[in-house]
TORKOL-4160 file (C-alpha; in steps of 0.2 Angstrom, whole numbers, padded with zeros to 4 digits, m for minus):
390
<pt num="1" X="m0523" Y="m0146" Z="0549"/>
<pt num="2" X="m0519" Y="m0138" Z="0532"/>
<pt num="3" X="m0526" Y="m0120" Z="0530"/>
<pt num="4" X="m0536" Y="m0118" Z="0514"/>
<pt num="5" X="m0528" Y="m0106" Z="0501"/>
<pt num="6" X="m0540" Y="m0095" Z="0493"/>
<pt num="7" X="m0541" Y="m0097" Z="0474"/>
<pt num="8" X="m0536" Y="m0082" Z="0464"/>
<pt num="9" X="m0550" Y="m0072" Z="0457"/>
<pt num="10" X="m0552" Y="m0074" Z="0438"/>
<pt num="11" X="m0552" Y="m0057" Z="0429"/>
<pt num="12" X="m0564" Y="m0056" Z="0414"/>
<pt num="13" X="m0559" Y="m0043" Z="0402"/>
<pt num="14" X="m0572" Y="m0030" Z="0398"/>
<pt num="15" X="m0579" Y="m0030" Z="0380"/>
<pt num="16" X="m0570" Y="m0013" Z="0376"/>
<pt num="17" X="m0554" Y="m0021" Z="0382"/>
<pt num="18" X="m0556" Y="m0036" Z="0370"/>
<pt num="19" X="m0560" Y="m0025" Z="0356"/>
<pt num="20" X="m0544" Y="m0015" Z="0359"/>
<pt num="21" X="m0534" Y="m0031" Z="0360"/>
<pt num="22" X="m0541" Y="m0037" Z="0344"/>
<pt num="23" X="m0538" Y="m0021" Z="0335"/>
<pt num="24" X="m0520" Y="m0020" Z="0342"/>
<pt num="25" X="m0517" Y="m0038" Z="0335"/>
<pt num="26" X="m0525" Y="m0033" Z="0318"/>
<pt num="27" X="m0514" Y="m0018" Z="0317"/>
<pt num="28" X="m0498" Y="m0028" Z="0321"/>
<pt num="29" X="m0502" Y="m0041" Z="0308"/>
<pt num="30" X="m0506" Y="m0027" Z="0295"/>
<pt num="31" X="m0489" Y="m0019" Z="0299"/>
<pt num="32" X="m0480" Y="m0035" Z="0297"/>
<pt num="33" X="m0489" Y="m0040" Z="0281"/>
<pt num="34" X="m0489" Y="m0022" Z="0273"/>
<pt num="35" X="m0471" Y="m0023" Z="0266"/>
<pt num="36" X="m0475" Y="m0040" Z="0258"/>
<pt num="37" X="m0491" Y="m0034" Z="0251"/>
<pt num="38" X="m0483" Y="m0018" Z="0244"/>
<pt num="39" X="m0469" Y="m0028" Z="0237"/>
<pt num="40" X="m0481" Y="m0038" Z="0226"/>
<pt num="41" X="m0495" Y="m0025" Z="0223"/>
<pt num="42" X="m0485" Y="m0010" Z="0219"/>
<pt num="43" X="m0473" Y="m0009" Z="0204"/>
<pt num="44" X="m0455" Y="m0010" Z="0209"/>
<pt num="45" X="m0451" Y="0006" Z="0199"/>
<pt num="46" X="m0461" Y="0016" Z="0212"/>
<pt num="47" X="m0449" Y="0012" Z="0225"/>
<pt num="48" X="m0433" Y="0010" Z="0215"/>
<pt num="49" X="m0416" Y="0014" Z="0222"/>
<pt num="50" X="m0412" Y="0023" Z="0206"/>
<pt num="51" X="m0418" Y="0039" Z="0214"/>
<pt num="52" X="m0402" Y="0037" Z="0225"/>
<pt num="53" X="m0392" Y="0038" Z="0209"/>
<pt num="54" X="m0387" Y="0020" Z="0210"/>
<pt num="55" X="m0392" Y="0003" Z="0203"/>
<pt num="56" X="m0402" Y="m0010" Z="0214"/>
<pt num="57" X="m0393" Y="m0025" Z="0220"/>
<pt num="58" X="m0398" Y="m0040" Z="0208"/>
<pt num="59" X="m0408" Y="m0055" Z="0214"/>
<pt num="60" X="m0397" Y="m0068" Z="0222"/>
<pt num="61" X="m0392" Y="m0084" Z="0212"/>
<pt num="62" X="m0392" Y="m0100" Z="0222"/>
<pt num="63" X="m0379" Y="m0112" Z="0216"/>
<pt num="64" X="m0373" Y="m0127" Z="0225"/>
<pt num="65" X="m0355" Y="m0122" Z="0226"/>
<pt num="66" X="m0345" Y="m0118" Z="0241"/>
<pt num="67" X="m0341" Y="m0100" Z="0236"/>
<pt num="68" X="m0358" Y="m0097" Z="0230"/>
<pt num="69" X="m0367" Y="m0103" Z="0246"/>
<pt num="70" X="m0355" Y="m0093" Z="0257"/>
<pt num="71" X="m0359" Y="m0077" Z="0247"/>
<pt num="72" X="m0378" Y="m0081" Z="0246"/>
<pt num="73" X="m0383" Y="m0073" Z="0263"/>
<pt num="74" X="m0374" Y="m0056" Z="0259"/>
<pt num="75" X="m0381" Y="m0055" Z="0241"/>
<pt num="76" X="m0399" Y="m0060" Z="0248"/>
<pt num="77" X="m0397" Y="m0046" Z="0261"/>
<pt num="78" X="m0392" Y="m0033" Z="0248"/>
<pt num="79" X="m0406" Y="m0038" Z="0236"/>
<pt num="80" X="m0419" Y="m0039" Z="0250"/>
<pt num="81" X="m0414" Y="m0022" Z="0257"/>
<pt num="82" X="m0416" Y="m0014" Z="0239"/>
<pt num="83" X="m0432" Y="m0022" Z="0235"/>
<pt num="84" X="m0441" Y="m0022" Z="0252"/>
<pt num="85" X="m0459" Y="m0017" Z="0251"/>
<pt num="86" X="m0463" Y="0001" Z="0258"/>
<pt num="87" X="m0444" Y="0004" Z="0258"/>
<pt num="88" X="m0447" Y="0022" Z="0251"/>
<pt num="89" X="m0460" Y="0026" Z="0263"/>
<pt num="90" X="m0450" Y="0019" Z="0278"/>
<pt num="91" X="m0435" Y="0029" Z="0272"/>
<pt num="92" X="m0444" Y="0045" Z="0270"/>
<pt num="93" X="m0451" Y="0044" Z="0288"/>
<pt num="94" X="m0434" Y="0039" Z="0295"/>
<pt num="95" X="m0425" Y="0053" Z="0285"/>
<pt num="96" X="m0438" Y="0066" Z="0290"/>
<pt num="97" X="m0436" Y="0061" Z="0308"/>
<pt num="98" X="m0417" Y="0063" Z="0308"/>
<pt num="99" X="m0418" Y="0079" Z="0298"/>
<pt num="100" X="m0432" Y="0089" Z="0306"/>
<pt num="101" X="m0432" Y="0080" Z="0323"/>
<pt num="102" X="m0414" Y="0077" Z="0327"/>
<pt num="103" X="m0406" Y="0090" Z="0315"/>
<pt num="104" X="m0393" Y="0078" Z="0309"/>
<pt num="105" X="m0389" Y="0071" Z="0291"/>
<pt num="106" X="m0399" Y="0056" Z="0286"/>
<pt num="107" X="m0383" Y="0050" Z="0276"/>
<pt num="108" X="m0364" Y="0050" Z="0279"/>
<pt num="109" X="m0362" Y="0057" Z="0261"/>
<pt num="110" X="m0367" Y="0074" Z="0266"/>
<pt num="111" X="m0367" Y="0086" Z="0281"/>
<pt num="112" X="m0382" Y="0096" Z="0287"/>
<pt num="113" X="m0377" Y="0114" Z="0290"/>
<pt num="114" X="m0385" Y="0130" Z="0296"/>
<pt num="115" X="m0401" Y="0135" Z="0288"/>
<pt num="116" X="m0405" Y="0118" Z="0281"/>
<pt num="117" X="m0390" Y="0119" Z="0269"/>
<pt num="118" X="m0381" Y="0103" Z="0265"/>
<pt num="119" X="m0363" Y="0100" Z="0261"/>
<pt num="120" X="m0354" Y="0085" Z="0253"/>
<pt num="121" X="m0342" Y="0075" Z="0263"/>
<pt num="122" X="m0333" Y="0064" Z="0251"/>
<pt num="123" X="m0315" Y="0066" Z="0247"/>
<pt num="124" X="m0312" Y="0073" Z="0264"/>
<pt num="125" X="m0321" Y="0089" Z="0260"/>
<pt num="126" X="m0324" Y="0094" Z="0278"/>
<pt num="127" X="m0306" Y="0091" Z="0282"/>
<pt num="128" X="m0300" Y="0101" Z="0267"/>
<pt num="129" X="m0311" Y="0116" Z="0272"/>
<pt num="130" X="m0304" Y="0116" Z="0290"/>
<pt num="131" X="m0286" Y="0114" Z="0284"/>
<pt num="132" X="m0285" Y="0098" Z="0293"/>
<pt num="133" X="m0277" Y="0088" Z="0278"/>
<pt num="134" X="m0264" Y="0100" Z="0271"/>
<pt num="135" X="m0251" Y="0097" Z="0258"/>
<pt num="136" X="m0234" Y="0094" Z="0263"/>
<pt num="137" X="m0219" Y="0103" Z="0254"/>
<pt num="138" X="m0216" Y="0088" Z="0243"/>
<pt num="139" X="m0234" Y="0087" Z="0238"/>
<pt num="140" X="m0235" Y="0105" Z="0234"/>
<pt num="141" X="m0219" Y="0104" Z="0223"/>
<pt num="142" X="m0226" Y="0088" Z="0214"/>
<pt num="143" X="m0242" Y="0098" Z="0209"/>
<pt num="144" X="m0231" Y="0112" Z="0203"/>
<pt num="145" X="m0220" Y="0101" Z="0193"/>
<pt num="146" X="m0235" Y="0091" Z="0186"/>
<pt num="147" X="m0245" Y="0107" Z="0181"/>
<pt num="148" X="m0229" Y="0114" Z="0173"/>
<pt num="149" X="m0226" Y="0098" Z="0163"/>
<pt num="150" X="m0244" Y="0098" Z="0156"/>
<pt num="151" X="m0242" Y="0116" Z="0151"/>
<pt num="152" X="m0225" Y="0113" Z="0143"/>
<pt num="153" X="m0231" Y="0097" Z="0134"/>
<pt num="154" X="m0246" Y="0106" Z="0127"/>
<pt num="155" X="m0235" Y="0121" Z="0122"/>
<pt num="156" X="m0225" Y="0109" Z="0111"/>
<pt num="157" X="m0241" Y="0105" Z="0101"/>
<pt num="158" X="m0245" Y="0123" Z="0099"/>
<pt num="159" X="m0258" Y="0124" Z="0113"/>
<pt num="160" X="m0260" Y="0136" Z="0128"/>
<pt num="161" X="m0265" Y="0130" Z="0145"/>
<pt num="162" X="m0278" Y="0136" Z="0158"/>
<pt num="163" X="m0280" Y="0127" Z="0174"/>
<pt num="164" X="m0295" Y="0133" Z="0184"/>
<pt num="165" X="m0300" Y="0128" Z="0202"/>
<pt num="166" X="m0319" Y="0129" Z="0207"/>
<pt num="167" X="m0320" Y="0131" Z="0226"/>
<pt num="168" X="m0330" Y="0119" Z="0236"/>
<pt num="169" X="m0347" Y="0125" Z="0242"/>
<pt num="170" X="m0340" Y="0125" Z="0259"/>
<pt num="171" X="m0327" Y="0139" Z="0254"/>
<pt num="172" X="m0340" Y="0150" Z="0246"/>
<pt num="173" X="m0354" Y="0149" Z="0260"/>
<pt num="174" X="m0344" Y="0146" Z="0276"/>
<pt num="175" X="m0357" Y="0154" Z="0287"/>
<pt num="176" X="m0368" Y="0139" Z="0284"/>
<pt num="177" X="m0355" Y="0127" Z="0291"/>
<pt num="178" X="m0359" Y="0122" Z="0309"/>
<pt num="179" X="m0347" Y="0131" Z="0321"/>
<pt num="180" X="m0340" Y="0114" Z="0327"/>
<pt num="181" X="m0330" Y="0113" Z="0311"/>
<pt num="182" X="m0318" Y="0126" Z="0315"/>
<pt num="183" X="m0303" Y="0131" Z="0303"/>
<pt num="184" X="m0286" Y="0126" Z="0309"/>
<pt num="185" X="m0276" Y="0130" Z="0293"/>
<pt num="186" X="m0278" Y="0134" Z="0274"/>
<pt num="187" X="m0286" Y="0123" Z="0262"/>
<pt num="188" X="m0276" Y="0113" Z="0249"/>
<pt num="189" X="m0283" Y="0125" Z="0236"/>
<pt num="190" X="m0277" Y="0140" Z="0245"/>
<pt num="191" X="m0260" Y="0132" Z="0248"/>
<pt num="192" X="m0258" Y="0127" Z="0230"/>
<pt num="193" X="m0262" Y="0145" Z="0223"/>
<pt num="194" X="m0250" Y="0153" Z="0236"/>
<pt num="195" X="m0236" Y="0140" Z="0232"/>
<pt num="196" X="m0238" Y="0143" Z="0213"/>
<pt num="197" X="m0238" Y="0162" Z="0215"/>
<pt num="198" X="m0222" Y="0161" Z="0224"/>
<pt num="199" X="m0213" Y="0147" Z="0215"/>
<pt num="200" X="m0219" Y="0146" Z="0197"/>
<pt num="201" X="m0224" Y="0157" Z="0182"/>
<pt num="202" X="m0239" Y="0146" Z="0179"/>
<pt num="203" X="m0255" Y="0156" Z="0183"/>
<pt num="204" X="m0269" Y="0145" Z="0191"/>
<pt num="205" X="m0286" Y="0153" Z="0189"/>
<pt num="206" X="m0294" Y="0152" Z="0207"/>
<pt num="207" X="m0312" Y="0155" Z="0205"/>
<pt num="208" X="m0316" Y="0159" Z="0223"/>
<pt num="209" X="m0314" Y="0178" Z="0222"/>
<pt num="210" X="m0326" Y="0179" Z="0207"/>
<pt num="211" X="m0339" Y="0168" Z="0216"/>
<pt num="212" X="m0337" Y="0178" Z="0232"/>
<pt num="213" X="m0341" Y="0193" Z="0222"/>
<pt num="214" X="m0356" Y="0185" Z="0213"/>
<pt num="215" X="m0364" Y="0179" Z="0229"/>
<pt num="216" X="m0366" Y="0197" Z="0235"/>
<pt num="217" X="m0381" Y="0198" Z="0223"/>
<pt num="218" X="m0389" Y="0183" Z="0232"/>
<pt num="219" X="m0407" Y="0184" Z="0236"/>
<pt num="220" X="m0420" Y="0173" Z="0245"/>
<pt num="221" X="m0422" Y="0162" Z="0230"/>
<pt num="222" X="m0406" Y="0166" Z="0221"/>
<pt num="223" X="m0389" Y="0158" Z="0227"/>
<pt num="224" X="m0374" Y="0153" Z="0217"/>
<pt num="225" X="m0374" Y="0136" Z="0224"/>
<pt num="226" X="m0389" Y="0125" Z="0227"/>
<pt num="227" X="m0393" Y="0125" Z="0245"/>
<pt num="228" X="m0399" Y="0107" Z="0245"/>
<pt num="229" X="m0385" Y="0101" Z="0232"/>
<pt num="230" X="m0367" Y="0101" Z="0229"/>
<pt num="231" X="m0365" Y="0111" Z="0213"/>
<pt num="232" X="m0366" Y="0129" Z="0207"/>
<pt num="233" X="m0382" Y="0135" Z="0200"/>
<pt num="234" X="m0384" Y="0143" Z="0183"/>
<pt num="235" X="m0379" Y="0160" Z="0190"/>
<pt num="236" X="m0364" Y="0152" Z="0199"/>
<pt num="237" X="m0359" Y="0143" Z="0183"/>
<pt num="238" X="m0361" Y="0160" Z="0173"/>
<pt num="239" X="m0349" Y="0169" Z="0185"/>
<pt num="240" X="m0336" Y="0155" Z="0184"/>
<pt num="241" X="m0338" Y="0153" Z="0165"/>
<pt num="242" X="m0336" Y="0172" Z="0162"/>
<pt num="243" X="m0320" Y="0172" Z="0172"/>
<pt num="244" X="m0313" Y="0158" Z="0161"/>
<pt num="245" X="m0318" Y="0167" Z="0146"/>
<pt num="246" X="m0309" Y="0183" Z="0153"/>
<pt num="247" X="m0293" Y="0173" Z="0154"/>
<pt num="248" X="m0296" Y="0166" Z="0137"/>
<pt num="249" X="m0298" Y="0184" Z="0131"/>
<pt num="250" X="m0281" Y="0188" Z="0138"/>
<pt num="251" X="m0273" Y="0174" Z="0128"/>
<pt num="252" X="m0284" Y="0177" Z="0112"/>
<pt num="253" X="m0289" Y="0195" Z="0110"/>
<pt num="254" X="m0301" Y="0190" Z="0096"/>
<pt num="255" X="m0313" Y="0183" Z="0109"/>
<pt num="256" X="m0326" Y="0196" Z="0114"/>
<pt num="257" X="m0333" Y="0191" Z="0130"/>
<pt num="258" X="m0352" Y="0192" Z="0133"/>
<pt num="259" X="m0358" Y="0203" Z="0147"/>
<pt num="260" X="m0370" Y="0200" Z="0161"/>
<pt num="261" X="m0383" Y="0211" Z="0151"/>
<pt num="262" X="m0383" Y="0197" Z="0138"/>
<pt num="263" X="m0392" Y="0186" Z="0150"/>
<pt num="264" X="m0409" Y="0186" Z="0159"/>
<pt num="265" X="m0412" Y="0178" Z="0176"/>
<pt num="266" X="m0429" Y="0171" Z="0180"/>
<pt num="267" X="m0437" Y="0158" Z="0192"/>
<pt num="268" X="m0433" Y="0140" Z="0188"/>
<pt num="269" X="m0448" Y="0128" Z="0189"/>
<pt num="270" X="m0436" Y="0114" Z="0192"/>
<pt num="271" X="m0427" Y="0112" Z="0209"/>
<pt num="272" X="m0410" Y="0108" Z="0201"/>
<pt num="273" X="m0397" Y="0099" Z="0211"/>
<pt num="274" X="m0405" Y="0093" Z="0227"/>
<pt num="275" X="m0403" Y="0079" Z="0239"/>
<pt num="276" X="m0422" Y="0079" Z="0242"/>
<pt num="277" X="m0426" Y="0066" Z="0229"/>
<pt num="278" X="m0412" Y="0055" Z="0235"/>
<pt num="279" X="m0418" Y="0055" Z="0253"/>
<pt num="280" X="m0436" Y="0052" Z="0247"/>
<pt num="281" X="m0441" Y="0069" Z="0254"/>
<pt num="282" X="m0448" Y="0077" Z="0239"/>
<pt num="283" X="m0462" Y="0089" Z="0245"/>
<pt num="284" X="m0453" Y="0090" Z="0262"/>
<pt num="285" X="m0437" Y="0099" Z="0256"/>
<pt num="286" X="m0439" Y="0112" Z="0243"/>
<pt num="287" X="m0427" Y="0125" Z="0236"/>
<pt num="288" X="m0430" Y="0139" Z="0224"/>
<pt num="289" X="m0417" Y="0145" Z="0212"/>
<pt num="290" X="m0416" Y="0156" Z="0196"/>
<pt num="291" X="m0410" Y="0150" Z="0179"/>
<pt num="292" X="m0400" Y="0160" Z="0167"/>
<pt num="293" X="m0407" Y="0163" Z="0150"/>
<pt num="294" X="m0396" Y="0170" Z="0135"/>
<pt num="295" X="m0403" Y="0185" Z="0127"/>
<pt num="296" X="m0391" Y="0185" Z="0112"/>
<pt num="297" X="m0393" Y="0173" Z="0097"/>
<pt num="298" X="m0384" Y="0157" Z="0100"/>
<pt num="299" X="m0371" Y="0153" Z="0087"/>
<pt num="300" X="m0364" Y="0137" Z="0094"/>
<pt num="301" X="m0372" Y="0120" Z="0094"/>
<pt num="302" X="m0369" Y="0103" Z="0100"/>
<pt num="303" X="m0364" Y="0089" Z="0088"/>
<pt num="304" X="m0377" Y="0075" Z="0090"/>
<pt num="305" X="m0374" Y="0057" Z="0088"/>
<pt num="306" X="m0356" Y="0056" Z="0093"/>
<pt num="307" X="m0350" Y="0041" Z="0104"/>
<pt num="308" X="m0334" Y="0048" Z="0113"/>
<pt num="309" X="m0325" Y="0041" Z="0128"/>
<pt num="310" X="m0328" Y="0049" Z="0145"/>
<pt num="311" X="m0344" Y="0056" Z="0141"/>
<pt num="312" X="m0336" Y="0067" Z="0128"/>
<pt num="313" X="m0346" Y="0080" Z="0118"/>
<pt num="314" X="m0342" Y="0092" Z="0104"/>
<pt num="315" X="m0348" Y="0110" Z="0101"/>
<pt num="316" X="m0345" Y="0120" Z="0085"/>
<pt num="317" X="m0348" Y="0138" Z="0082"/>
<pt num="318" X="m0352" Y="0147" Z="0066"/>
<pt num="319" X="m0338" Y="0159" Z="0068"/>
<pt num="320" X="m0323" Y="0149" Z="0063"/>
<pt num="321" X="m0310" Y="0163" Z="0067"/>
<pt num="322" X="m0312" Y="0159" Z="0085"/>
<pt num="323" X="m0299" Y="0148" Z="0095"/>
<pt num="324" X="m0302" Y="0129" Z="0096"/>
<pt num="325" X="m0302" Y="0121" Z="0114"/>
<pt num="326" X="m0301" Y="0104" Z="0123"/>
<pt num="327" X="m0309" Y="0105" Z="0140"/>
<pt num="328" X="m0307" Y="0093" Z="0154"/>
<pt num="329" X="m0319" Y="0094" Z="0168"/>
<pt num="330" X="m0329" Y="0086" Z="0182"/>
<pt num="331" X="m0347" Y="0087" Z="0187"/>
<pt num="332" X="m0346" Y="0106" Z="0188"/>
<pt num="333" X="m0342" Y="0107" Z="0169"/>
<pt num="334" X="m0358" Y="0103" Z="0159"/>
<pt num="335" X="m0368" Y="0119" Z="0164"/>
<pt num="336" X="m0354" Y="0131" Z="0157"/>
<pt num="337" X="m0349" Y="0121" Z="0141"/>
<pt num="338" X="m0363" Y="0131" Z="0131"/>
<pt num="339" X="m0356" Y="0147" Z="0137"/>
<pt num="340" X="m0338" Y="0143" Z="0132"/>
<pt num="341" X="m0344" Y="0137" Z="0115"/>
<pt num="342" X="m0351" Y="0154" Z="0111"/>
<pt num="343" X="m0333" Y="0161" Z="0113"/>
<pt num="344" X="m0324" Y="0147" Z="0104"/>
<pt num="345" X="m0325" Y="0140" Z="0086"/>
<pt num="346" X="m0324" Y="0122" Z="0092"/>
<pt num="347" X="m0325" Y="0113" Z="0110"/>
<pt num="348" X="m0321" Y="0095" Z="0113"/>
<pt num="349" X="m0326" Y="0092" Z="0132"/>
<pt num="350" X="m0322" Y="0076" Z="0142"/>
<pt num="351" X="m0328" Y="0072" Z="0159"/>
<pt num="352" X="m0311" Y="0065" Z="0164"/>
<pt num="353" X="m0297" Y="0070" Z="0176"/>
<pt num="354" X="m0284" Y="0070" Z="0163"/>
<pt num="355" X="m0283" Y="0073" Z="0144"/>
<pt num="356" X="m0276" Y="0059" Z="0133"/>
<pt num="357" X="m0261" Y="0066" Z="0124"/>
<pt num="358" X="m0267" Y="0058" Z="0108"/>
<pt num="359" X="m0282" Y="0069" Z="0108"/>
<pt num="360" X="m0272" Y="0085" Z="0109"/>
<pt num="361" X="m0261" Y="0078" Z="0095"/>
<pt num="362" X="m0276" Y="0074" Z="0084"/>
<pt num="363" X="m0286" Y="0090" Z="0087"/>
<pt num="364" X="m0272" Y="0102" Z="0089"/>
<pt num="365" X="m0282" Y="0114" Z="0099"/>
<pt num="366" X="m0277" Y="0132" Z="0103"/>
<pt num="367" X="m0280" Y="0130" Z="0121"/>
<pt num="368" X="m0282" Y="0116" Z="0133"/>
<pt num="369" X="m0293" Y="0120" Z="0148"/>
<pt num="370" X="m0294" Y="0110" Z="0164"/>
<pt num="371" X="m0307" Y="0114" Z="0177"/>
<pt num="372" X="m0310" Y="0104" Z="0193"/>
<pt num="373" X="m0318" Y="0107" Z="0210"/>
<pt num="374" X="m0305" Y="0110" Z="0224"/>
<pt num="375" X="m0309" Y="0093" Z="0233"/>
<pt num="376" X="m0300" Y="0085" Z="0218"/>
<pt num="377" X="m0284" Y="0091" Z="0225"/>
<pt num="378" X="m0287" Y="0078" Z="0239"/>
<pt num="379" X="m0293" Y="0064" Z="0227"/>
<pt num="380" X="m0279" Y="0066" Z="0214"/>
<pt num="381" X="m0261" Y="0064" Z="0217"/>
<pt num="382" X="m0248" Y="0068" Z="0203"/>
<pt num="383" X="m0235" Y="0055" Z="0201"/>
<pt num="384" X="m0221" Y="0065" Z="0194"/>
<pt num="385" X="m0208" Y="0052" Z="0196"/>
<pt num="386" X="m0218" Y="0039" Z="0187"/>
<pt num="387" X="m0220" Y="0051" Z="0172"/>
<pt num="388" X="m0202" Y="0055" Z="0172"/>
<pt num="389" X="m0197" Y="0037" Z="0171"/>
<pt num="390" X="m0210" Y="0033" Z="0157"/>
């Protein structure tokens, strides 16, 4: 005889449990729909990727061609990633968790150091700081020959030559670099300066000693490099610029360098160079710096309305007796151009790694100045053999 199996008891959810379930479902649905609502309700400019200093991916174009169809998924993914609703809010939360919770960098483009300082990582900056990507003997000699070639070619046109190296932020503030990045050898900047000192009569202007001296005056809200950025502050640019002016004074005694007493230092209402905006962390990451204000009457002015290649600009001075210059620079150059212009009658500045010889032939400057940050020694490789064959 079969034994009866008792039926399972039917559980009836309590009213409070049903309310909680409905609320959870509603929250889940709201979370799923929120990006879509934001994408259509909020202007795209409010969440634009341009704060990351790049252009957004364009909308994908659907064309019924084999190559276009194969490329469509990737282009759609890029466009969707850049236009996704609430993208900025989600990235802000994600980056804040990584920064404050896990103490790691939210992006591979920079390293989070001690005290909340950041350091750029491109062009093998960390390896160069550690001495882990040194020049070999052939590379050092190639740099020597290339710099001497530039000096000699400019001399034939009646121009003197100044080559200045701006130290990386890592080199100026090594105490903010995490201890795991130990140094195993000299940087490329140190190698090149030592090599030229021993094997050439060309004097490279290494700005590290000047900036190390300037940072001794640092205060709580007054450093010579931006803690949250990659570049020097106004005070750092002033120290580096005055060192270049001092070298120009050696070449052209008519130049009378300004002194530090010709400038005032006051709190800057703007944050300056900072990763905060690019990480959507404005208000969470803040830095205070001081700006440099000239006290003397300005004699130089920028020529407006020009359209020159490589973001070229021209400055002219009322004193026509001063030397004329062509300046080649990177992103460290713009802050110090006005200072140099006060000591020169004419400055043509290009944001470019190398000067076009035709520019020097046309302008016939008294001096050609090249100023680049030290990580350029990793990114740039002089091709001496190709030049010799040309």
